[in-house]
C-alpha positions, 0 to 999 in steps of 0.5 A: 058259943053264940047262938048266932053263929050257928044259925049262920050254918043252918044247924042250930035251933035253941031248945025254947023254940023248937017244936017236935017237927023242928027237933026232928028236922034238927036230928036230921041235919046233925045225924050222920057221923055217928051212923056213918061210923057204925055202918063202917063197923059192919065190915067185911071181916066183921061179917065174916067173923059174925057168919063163923060165929052162926055156923059154928054155934048156932045162936050161943053167940048172939048175945054177945051181940046184943051186949055189944050195943051199949059197949060200942055206944059209950065208946063212941059217944065220948069222941061226940063230947070232945069233937063239940067242945074242942072243935078238934079232931083226935089227932089234933088233940093228940099232938097238942096234949101228949106232943108230937112223938106220941101224935107220930106213933099213933099216926104211923100205926093208924096209918098201917092199920087203915091200910090193912082194914082197905086192903080187907075191904077191897079183897071183900068187894073183889070176893063179891064180885066174882060171885057174878064172875065179875074180874078183881081188876074191874070190882076193885078198880071201880071201888077206887074210883068210886073212893077216889071221886068221893072227895072231890065233892067238896062237901063232908054232907055230900060224901055223908048223905052217899055213904049212908045210902050206901052203907044202908043196903046192908040191911039186906043180910037181915033180909036174909037172915028172916028169909032163912026162916030161922026157929024161934024156939031153938034161938030162945034154947041156944041163946042161954046156952053158954059152952063158956070153958070150950077154947074155940068159943072163947076165941068167937068171943074175942074176935067178936069183940074185937070186931066191935071198936076199931081204932079209926072209928074214934078217929073218924066220928070226932073229926066228922062232928068238927068237920061238919061245923057242930063245935059247940056246947049246945044241948040240942047238937049234943042230945041230937049226937048222942041219938045219932050214936045210939042209933048207929049202934043198934043198926051196926049189931042188928046187922051183925045178929043178921048174918050170925043168924043167916049161917046159923039157920043155914049152915048152921043146922046142915054143916056146922064144921063147914069153913067160912073163911071168906065171902065166896064160902059163905055164899056158896054154904047158904045158897043151897038152901035159899037159892040164888036170888035169897042168898047169893044176892043178898049176901053180895049187896050186904058185903059190898054195900059194908064194904064200900061204907068201911072203906070210906070211913077208914080212909077218911079216918086215916087221911084226918088223922094223919094230917092232924098229927102232921098239923097240916090243914085237913078237910073236905071244904079246903082245896087241895092247895090249902089241905095237901097233908088230907088229900095226899093221905087219902089218895095214897092209902085208897091206891096202895090198898088197891094195888095190894090187892091186885097184886095178890100175894101174901094177902093172908099174911097181911091180914094176920098183921092187921089183926096184930096191929089193931089188937096192939093200938086198940088199948093205946088209942083208947087209953088216949081217948080216956085221957083227953076226956079226963083233961079237957071236958067242960063241966057240963059234959064231965064224966059221971061215976057210973060213966067213968065205971063202966068205961074202966071196965070195958078199957080192962075188957077189951085191952085183956082181950087184945092181948089174948088175941095176939097170943092166941095167934102166936100160940096157935 
């Protein structure tokens, strides 16, 4: 594509005339979709999983969080290539490449998965509020109003700025981890102690790996790149989007590692068998050793910001994905009249999830159903992503042999773990 059109968007400069300062400015103009997706990856459920890992096994699962950085990057970077080269979201590409039946199937499962994820996030918000005696109707109601108000800003870039600002508060979990004064000698010793034959240990490995790639992340990042107007084969845009994804991948896993270290340094060394299945249980378990300010407030801020950023990304992914698959107009830069499918899917998802949480019935069963749906959906979504990349990527962006080998290994591993997770739920 020509450079003139991109210059009008204000986000393009050629490699020849980019100074170091201009390159940095260019990066900040381009960056966002990757960081948003990665910040959302550390949602309430993922943080609880990491906390359980630290409480039960100390630092013996810390290696998993580090190993997952390249896994997260490689998968999400593929959405960058597709978004930049095709100018279309994942839902549109599925409909055009595989037909309307596959599009409808994927859209239905995506929407169900997104509703379940939103419910989980609202449960996290309500639980964080309850730590300070804020009733669920108020905390959840404010969350719903906030998320509905987001879409009325009329600009994807503005939503992105708000989302990243909210998500950065997740760093409070890392601060809390340092305040817990972990023993670095113990970290080094337990890091290489891997009881791989223990069934419970294997379950938590599967849970941590399953929490790192969410189907809605793939839909979100690709559509966000398109909605932000970055679609071209410009090398500068491509490099900036890759760095955006890389920085987000590292930050996400640092937050997860912070949650693990926090509980390993507090609960894990006092009561490794303590139940940590909810936000309240984690907060109450760590506060005796860290104090109210050090524990409860920091953890509540971290879990609330994680839930809010995840809610933004999940709801947008569902709205984008469903409207794309139906062939309806989409995007913040269009009016409600021009993109009714997008706005309807967004509003329905948020309101439905909020009402489910306030009703409070069968939430445990619903959470299990969401986990099963995500586990079953992941091989399908990843498979379609890889097939689209093989079919549609231009020569300059095609996968190298080592990248194909890595992605095939990731696909097989994640698919096997997904099946393992579902079977283990029923056997357990």
